[in-house]
N, C-alpha and C positions, 0 to 999 in steps of 0.2 A: 443499641441496647439501653441507651440513656435518654433518648428523645422520642422514641416511638411508643405510644401508649401500650399497645399490645405486647411489645417486647418487655417493657417495664413490668407489666402484669404477669409475665412468665417467670420473673426471677426476683423482683424486689418488693412488689406491693400488690394489694388486691385490686385496686382501681387507680388509674392514672389519668390526669388531665394536663398534658404537657403540650405547649405550643412552641416548637423549636425555632424561636427567633428572639432577638434582644427585646426584653420587656414582656415576652410571652409568659404564660402561666407555667409554673413547675409545681403542680399539686399532686401529691401522692396520698392515697387513703388506705391505711391498713385495716380500718374498720369502717367501711363505706356507710354503715348505718349510724355512725357517730363521728361525723366529719370534723367536728370542732375539737375533738380530744386526741385523736391519734392520726394526725395528718400534717402535711405541709401546706394546708389551705392558705391561700393568699400569697404564697411564695412566687417569685418571678425569676426568670433567666436574666442575669445581669450582663453576661457577655457570651457570645458563641462565635466560634470560628471553625465551621465544619471543614474537614474532619479532625481538627487538631485539638480543640479544647472546648469546654463547656463550664460556665460559672453560674451558680444559682444560689438563692437564699435557702436557708434550712431552719426548720423548727424542731423542737424536741417532743418526745412522747408525754403522756399524761403526767408522769411523776416529775417532769421538769418543766412543764407547761408554764407555771406561774412566773418563773424568772427567765426562761429562754424565749418564750414566744411573744413577749410584750416589750422586749428591749429593742432599741434601734441603735445601730443596725443589727439585724438578725445575724446568726452565725452564717458562714459562707462556705460553700463547697465548690472546689475547682477540680475538674477531671481533665487530665491531660492524656492524649492518645498519641503514642509513638509507634508509627507503622514501619514495618520492614518486610522483607521477603518471607519471614517465618510466620508473622502474625502481627498482633497489636499488643503493646505493653500499655497498661492503663495505670495511671498514678492518680490517686485521689488525695486531696489536701483539704481538710476541714478546719477552718480558722474562725476567728472572732470570739474566742472564749474569753470570758471575764474572769476576775480573780475571786476566789472564795471556795469554801468547802462544797457548796451545792454545784458550782460550776465545775470543780474538779471531778465530782462524781459523774456529772453529765458527760464530761469529756471522756472519762474512762468507759462509760456505757457505750459511747459511740466508737471508741477504738475497737471494742468487741463486736458491736453491731455491724460496722463496716467490714470487719474481717469475715464475719458470717455471711454478709451480703456478697462479698467477692467469691467466697466458696460456692454459694448458690449460683452466681453468675457463671463461674467456671463449669459447674455441673450442667447447667442449662446449655451452655455452648457445646459441650462434649456430646450431649444427647441429641443435638440437631444435626 
């Protein structure tokens, strides 16, 4: 659900360009006709250990683009998968936040965005 383009396009984004290997692309496009403004264009997978975890760079949407998308390092997302006989527990950790009012607003935006994304993921999995 996090590394297959078709699956990502079912629950998280309109278009995905993900290469599931270290150094591979992790590009998601919410507005495919405006790839520079609402996407993770240029982001890469920093670490991957299938089926246990995935770590990738992350960019912000238009309203946070000026300070989030041109800083190095970019913010960072780690997804940890804990498998058992019942299913898979997924833990997402989004780090790399800087200090300041704008950064605090962006972080709060993503707390809500990730929560909504996980609701959509759960709904997608239940319908399959």
